[in-house]
C-alpha positions in Angstrom: 0.0 0.0 0.0 2.8 2.4 0.8 4.6 1.8 -2.5 1.3 2.3 -4.3 0.7 5.6 -2.5 4.2 6.8 -3.4 3.6 5.8 -7.1 0.4 7.8 -7.0 2.4 10.9 -6.1 2.3 10.6 -2.3 5.2 12.4 -0.6 7.5 10.8 2.0 5.7 12.5 4.9 2.3 11.4 3.6 3.5 7.8 3.3 5.0 7.9 6.8 1.7 9.3 8.2 -0.3 6.5 6.4 2.0 3.9 8.0 1.8 5.7 11.4 5.6 6.0 11.5 7.1 8.6 13.9 10.2 9.1 11.7 10.2 9.8 8.0 13.2 7.6 7.5 11.1 4.6 8.6 9.0 5.0 5.5 11.8 5.3 3.0 12.1 1.5 2.3 8.6 1.6 0.8 9.4 4.2 -1.8 10.1 2.5 -5.0 9.0 4.9 -7.7 7.4 3.6 -10.9 9.9 4.0 -13.8 7.2 5.7 -15.9 6.6 8.2 -13.2 10.3 8.9 -13.0 10.5 9.4 -16.8 7.6 11.8 -16.6 9.4 13.8 -13.9 12.7 13.9 -15.9 10.7 15.1 -18.9 9.3 18.0 -16.9 12.8 19.3 -16.0 13.8 22.0 -18.4 17.0 21.6 -20.3 19.9 24.2 -19.8 19.1 25.5 -23.3 15.5 26.1 -22.4 16.5 27.9 -19.3 18.9 30.1 -21.3 16.1 30.9 -23.7 17.4 28.8 -26.6 15.8 26.0 -28.5 15.5 22.4 -27.3 
């Protein structure tokens, strides 16, 4: 359930709260991001050229 919550976009503090963990680090082993979600995140990061106002 915790890994599914993380894959759905849940943050570390949200996952820790769902698991009733007192420390955030206790929830870290459950965070195994979906590769497709990671690819989407990477695609959202602008390239240095975009940041400089150039073309992609």
